[in-house]
N, C-alpha and C positions, 0 to 999 in steps of 0.2 A: 418500418424498421423496428427491430427488437433490441432492447438494451438489457444487459445483465450487470447489476451492481454486485460486487464481491466485497463483503464486509468481514474484517478481522475483529473479533470481539473477545473479551475475557471477563467483563464485569458489567454492572449497571444495566440489567435487562430492561428496566422500565424506560431508561433513556434510549436504549436501542429500539424499543417499541415506538417511541416518538419519532425517531429517525426514519424507521421503516414506513411509518404512516405518511411522512412528508415526501417520501420517494415513490409512493404508490401510484401506479398508472397501469392501464390495461396492456400497454406495450413494454412494461418493465417487470423483470423478475429479480428477486433479491436472494443471493446465495450467501449464507452466513457460516463462517468457521468460528466455532467457539473453542478456545484453548482447552486442550484435553485435561488440564489440571482443574478446570472449572466444572462445577455441576451444571449440566446442560438443562436440567429440568426447569429451573426458573425462566430460562430463555424460551423454552417451548411453551410454557404456560403464558408468558407475557405476549407471545406472538401467535397464540392459537387461533385468533380470529382474523389474522392477516392473510390476504390472498397473495399468490405467486411468491411465496417464501419457501426456500429450500435450505435445510441445514446440511452442511458438508459432512459426508459420512466418515471419511478418513481424517480424523482429528489428530493434530500434532501437539505434543507437549512443548510449548514454545518457551525459549529462553531469550530474553530481550537482548538484541544485538547479535544473535546467532544465526546460522544458516537455517535453523529450524523455521524461521519466519518465511524464508523462501520456500521451504518444503510445504508449509501450510498454504501458501499462496498457490503453489503448483497444484496441490490437491483441490483447491477451489476451482482453478482453471479447468482441470480435468473433468470435474463434475459439470461445469458449465458447458463444456464442449460435448459431453455425453448426453446432455439433456435433449429431449425431442424437439424443443423449440430452437430454430437456427438463429443465433444472435449476431448482430452486426457489430456491437461494441461491448467491451468490458470496462467497467469503471471500478477502480480499487479504492476502498474507503476503510476507515476505522469506525468502531462503534461510538467514538466521540466526535465524529464529523457531523456537519449539518449543512443542508443546501441553502444557498443564498438567492437562488432564482427559482421560479416555478419549474416543475418538471417539463412542461411543454417547451419552455425556452431552451432547456438543455437538449431535448430531442431535436428541435429545429437546428440547433448548432451542429449536432452530430450528422444530421442529414445533409447539411451544407459542406461537411468535411469528411466525406467517405474515405475509409482506408487509412486515416491518419493515426499516428501515435503521439499523444500529447504527454510528454514526460520531460523532466529536467535532465539536461545533458551537459553539465559542466565537466570540462576536462580535468581529471583528477591531478595530473602532473603540472598543469599550468593555471587552472582556475580554482580548483578545490584542493589546495595543497595540504590542508590539515588532514585530508583523508589518505595521504600517501602512506603513512605507517600501517594503515589497514591492509594495504596490498603487500608491502615489503616485509612486514614482520609476521610471525606466527601468532595466532590467537586461538586459545583453547576454550573460548566462551561456549562453543557448541556442546561441550561435554559436562556431565555431572560427575565429578570425582574430586576427592580431597586433595588439596595442595596444587590444583591445576594452574593457579597463577604463578606460583613459585617455579613449577616446571616450565611454564611458558617463558619466564624470565631467563632461566638457564639455557633453554633451547635457542632463544634469540641471541644470547651471548656467543653460542658456539656455532650456529649455522649462518651461512651467508644470506644476504637479503634475497627475498623471494622475487620472482618475476612471473607475470601473468602468462600462462601457456599460450602458445600460438602467436605471441606478439600482439595480443589484443590491446586496443586503446581503451582505457577505463574511463567511463563517463557516468554521470548520475548526479544525485543529490537528495531526491525525495522518493520514498517508496510508494507514494500515492500518484496514480496516473490513469490515463485512459488509452486503451488501444483495442485491437481487434482479436477475435479468436484465431485468425491466421497468424498474427504476431505471437500469441500465446503458444500455439502449436509449434512454431519454429523454435522458441526459447526452450520449451520442454524437450524437444527432440535433440537440440544442440547439447543440452546438459546430459541427457541419457546416453548419447553417442560418444561423449568425451569424458570418461571417468576422471581424467587428470584435471579437467576444468572444474568438475564438480568437487573434487578433493581440494583444489585450490580455494574455492569459495567456502568450503567447510572450515578452513583454518583462517578465515578472514572475519574481521569484526564489522558488523553492520552491512553485510553483503546485500541485504534486501534493498538498500538504497542505491544500488548500481548494477545488480546482476542483469536485470531485464533490459535496462538501457544499454549496457555494454554489449550484450549479445546482438541487439538490433542494430546498434551503431556500426558494428563490424560486419554487417551483412548487406544483402541487397535491399533490405528494408530501411536502410539509413535515409533514403529519399522520402520515406513516409513520415519521418520524425519531425516534430515541432517542439522547440525548446521552451515549453510552457505547459504547466499541468493545471492551471486555473484553480489553484488553491490559495486561500488566504491563511498563512501561518506566521505567527509572530515569534521570532527567535531573539528578540531584543534583550531578554533577561540573561542571555549567555549560558543557559543551563543545557544539560544533555537532552532535555525534553522541551518542547515549545511552551510558550506561555498559555495558561488556561484563560480563555477569553471571557470577558465580563461586559456588563452594560457600558462601562466606561470606554470600551473598545468599539462600540457600535458604529460610530461615525466612520472610522477607518475601515471597518468591515463592509459597511454599505457603499463606500466610495471605491472599493476594489472592483476589478473586473472579473473576480473569481466566481465560479459556480458553486464552490464549497469552501467551508472554513473549518479549522480545527485548532486547538481542541477545546471542547466545552465540557462542563461538569454541571449537570442539572441540579445536583444537590448543593453546589457552591453558589451558583447564580443562575436561576431559571429565568430571570427577567430578560436577559439578553436573548434567549431563545424565543420568549414571548414577543419581543420586539421584532425579531426577524420574521416570525410568523405573520405579524400584523402589517409591518411596513415593507417587507421585501417579498413575502410569499402570498400576500393578499388573503390570509386565512383569518 
């Protein structure tokens, strides 16, 4: 079997190089989308000696929380599916992720679970209620224009609450997941064939955390879905971004059943990565 990792990156090329090195395997290819705002040269230099690495050609100028994150992910999926190597799985990562188990263990897991989509699928209306305003209100985060938040405020005062087109059931939680090229192709086609749906998500905040899950959940692929993405992520600080993991978090990281964890900052605490290498990855 062949695995494609898709990594969204925007900074820290040296840390990305370390991640790519830990993911390296003859049956693994790594596709990297570098935010269009970033200079790609340092990334190419850092990874020049790495095998099976492909930089995504159609780069997107990403705005955090916007639909542009979905667009960047789709560009990555398209390049993966156009590649001459036929892949069995796609694993979505950020440049600040890190594996917690050896590559061979992950590949064995995937071989034993063919055709599955491992993604969080909390129901937005009943389980993930804080995300309801993302769907019902208009959000202009996708656009670069002065006064957009003031305009957004007035639009939401005047307009009725939004409803997802087609009566879709919204599910999701995390933008980091594992699925197949068949699942990716279905999601891309669904968005391209339904302009109203794409427009809806364009005016949604943080749509990357539920677009792909929602599309699959409301399709014949629902039976393939497993409500688990095998990531260790610590949201205990209550911030919009997860906690940056340090050596003090190592015990909890090691005791998780996750294949990957995030997020890490090599400049802030390289020791936790060293310990993962030594005690979990056997390096």
